[in-house]
C-alpha positions as CSV (number, residue, x, y, z in Angstrom):
1,M,-16.1,10.4,19.3
2,R,-13.2,8.1,20.0
3,L,-14.5,7.4,23.6
4,F,-17.9,6.6,22.2
5,V,-16.6,4.2,19.6
6,R,-14.2,2.4,22.1
7,A,-17.0,2.0,24.6
8,V,-19.4,0.5,22.0
9,E,-16.7,-1.7,20.5
10,S,-15.8,-3.1,23.9
11,C,-19.5,-3.8,24.7
12,L,-20.0,-5.6,21.4
13,R,-16.8,-7.7,21.9
14,V,-17.9,-8.8,25.3
15,R,-21.4,-9.7,24.0
16,N,-19.8,-12.0,21.4
17,P,-18.1,-15.2,22.8
18,W,-16.5,-16.0,19.4
19,A,-14.8,-12.6,18.9
20,S,-11.1,-12.3,19.6
21,A,-9.5,-9.3,21.4
22,A,-8.5,-8.0,17.9
23,A,-12.1,-7.8,16.7
24,R,-13.2,-4.3,15.6
25,L,-16.4,-2.3,15.3
26,G,-17.8,-1.2,12.0
27,A,-19.2,2.4,12.2
28,V,-19.7,5.5,10.2
29,A,-19.8,8.9,11.9
30,F,-20.8,12.3,10.7
31,V,-19.8,15.6,12.3
32,R,-22.7,18.1,12.4
33,R,-22.0,21.7,13.1
34,F,-25.5,23.1,13.3
35,G,-28.8,22.2,14.8
36,S,-32.1,22.0,12.9
37,T,-32.6,25.7,13.2
38,Q,-29.1,26.5,11.9
39,N,-27.9,27.3,15.4
40,A,-24.3,26.5,16.2
41,H,-24.4,23.1,17.8
42,L,-21.5,20.8,17.3
43,H,-22.5,17.1,17.6
44,F,-22.1,13.7,16.0
45,H,-24.4,11.2,14.2
46,C,-23.0,7.7,14.3
47,V,-24.3,4.5,12.7
48,D,-22.9,1.3,14.4
49,I,-23.2,-2.3,13.2
50,A,-24.5,-4.7,15.9
51,G,-21.4,-6.9,15.9
52,V,-17.7,-6.9,15.3
53,F,-15.3,-7.8,12.4
54,D,-12.6,-10.2,13.4
55,S,-9.5,-10.5,11.3
56,A,-7.7,-12.9,13.7
57,V,-9.1,-16.0,11.9
58,A,-7.4,-18.0,9.2
59,D,-10.1,-17.5,6.6
60,G,-9.8,-13.7,6.4
61,V,-12.3,-11.3,8.0
62,V,-15.3,-12.8,9.8
63,F,-18.3,-10.8,11.1
64,H,-19.7,-11.8,14.5
65,V,-23.2,-10.7,15.4
66,A,-23.4,-9.4,19.0
67,T,-25.8,-11.4,21.2
68,G,-27.6,-10.4,24.3
69,L,-27.9,-6.7,23.5
70,D,-30.5,-5.4,25.8
71,A,-31.5,-2.2,27.7
72,A,-29.2,-3.1,30.6
73,A,-26.1,-3.4,28.3
74,I,-26.9,0.0,26.6
75,T,-27.4,1.6,30.1
76,R,-24.0,0.4,31.2
77,V,-22.3,1.8,28.0
78,Q,-24.1,5.2,28.6
79,A,-23.0,5.2,32.3
80,Q,-19.4,4.4,31.3
81,L,-19.4,7.3,28.7
82,R,-20.9,9.8,31.2
83,R,-18.1,9.0,33.7
84,R,-15.4,9.3,31.0
85,L,-16.7,12.4,29.4
Protein backbone atom coordinates (compact mmCIF):
# COMPACT_ATOMS: atom_id res chain seq x y z
CA MET A 1 0.00 0.00 0.00
CA ARG A 2 2.85 2.33 0.82
CA LEU A 3 4.34 1.86 -2.66
CA PHE A 4 1.00 2.67 -4.26
CA VAL A 5 0.44 5.82 -2.20
CA ARG A 6 3.98 7.08 -2.86
CA ALA A 7 3.67 6.51 -6.62
CA VAL A 8 0.33 8.31 -6.83
CA GLU A 9 1.54 11.15 -4.60
CA SER A 10 4.63 11.65 -6.74
CA CYS A 11 2.55 11.73 -9.92
CA LEU A 12 0.13 14.27 -8.47
CA ARG A 13 2.98 16.47 -7.23
CA VAL A 14 4.59 16.46 -10.68
CA ARG A 15 1.22 17.30 -12.26
CA ASN A 16 0.92 20.42 -10.12
CA PRO A 17 3.37 23.23 -10.82
CA TRP A 18 2.39 25.13 -7.63
CA ALA A 19 2.97 22.28 -5.17
CA SER A 20 6.16 22.14 -3.13
CA ALA A 21 8.21 19.01 -2.48
CA ALA A 22 6.52 18.86 0.94
CA ALA A 23 3.01 18.51 -0.56
CA ARG A 24 1.17 15.33 0.46
CA LEU A 25 -1.62 13.19 -0.91
CA GLY A 26 -4.98 12.84 0.81
CA ALA A 27 -6.24 9.25 0.71
CA VAL A 28 -8.28 6.69 2.63
CA ALA A 29 -7.52 2.99 2.31
CA PHE A 30 -9.48 -0.06 3.40
CA VAL A 31 -7.98 -3.51 3.90
CA ARG A 32 -10.27 -6.24 2.56
CA ARG A 33 -9.63 -9.82 3.57
CA PHE A 34 -12.27 -11.62 1.51
CA GLY A 35 -13.62 -11.48 -2.02
CA SER A 36 -17.26 -11.17 -3.01
CA THR A 37 -17.87 -14.90 -2.49
CA GLN A 38 -16.23 -14.88 0.96
CA ASN A 39 -13.09 -16.49 -0.43
CA ALA A 40 -9.78 -15.53 1.19
CA HIS A 41 -8.49 -12.68 -0.95
CA LEU A 42 -6.39 -9.97 0.74
CA HIS A 43 -6.62 -6.70 -1.18
CA PHE A 44 -7.00 -2.95 -0.71
CA HIS A 45 -9.58 -0.38 -1.72
CA CYS A 46 -8.19 3.15 -1.87
CA VAL A 47 -9.85 6.52 -2.48
CA ASP A 48 -7.41 9.24 -3.55
CA ILE A 49 -8.03 12.94 -3.98
CA ALA A 50 -6.94 14.37 -7.36
CA GLY A 51 -4.49 16.83 -5.91
CA VAL A 52 -2.11 17.44 -3.02
CA PHE A 53 -2.20 19.32 0.29
CA ASP A 54 0.70 21.72 0.73
CA SER A 55 1.66 22.91 4.21
CA ALA A 56 4.81 24.74 3.07
CA VAL A 57 2.89 27.99 2.54
CA ALA A 58 2.56 30.89 4.98
CA ASP A 59 -1.26 30.75 5.15
CA GLY A 60 -1.52 27.21 6.53
CA VAL A 61 -2.51 24.24 4.39
CA VAL A 62 -3.47 24.80 0.75
CA PHE A 63 -5.03 22.24 -1.60
CA HIS A 64 -3.61 22.15 -5.14
CA VAL A 65 -5.71 20.41 -7.79
CA ALA A 66 -3.66 18.19 -10.09
CA THR A 67 -3.70 19.25 -13.73
CA GLY A 68 -3.08 17.22 -16.84
CA LEU A 69 -4.15 13.87 -15.45
CA ASP A 70 -4.72 11.70 -18.48
CA ALA A 71 -4.53 8.05 -19.49
CA ALA A 72 -0.80 8.34 -20.21
CA ALA A 73 -0.06 9.58 -16.67
CA ILE A 74 -2.08 6.74 -15.16
CA THR A 75 -0.33 4.22 -17.41
CA ARG A 76 3.07 5.48 -16.22
CA VAL A 77 2.05 5.09 -12.56
CA GLN A 78 0.79 1.55 -13.24
CA ALA A 79 4.03 0.61 -15.01
CA GLN A 80 6.10 2.05 -12.18
CA LEU A 81 4.11 0.06 -9.61
CA ARG A 82 4.45 -3.17 -11.58
CA ARG A 83 8.25 -2.76 -11.65
CA ARG A 84 8.43 -2.01 -7.92
CA LEU A 85 6.08 -4.78 -6.81
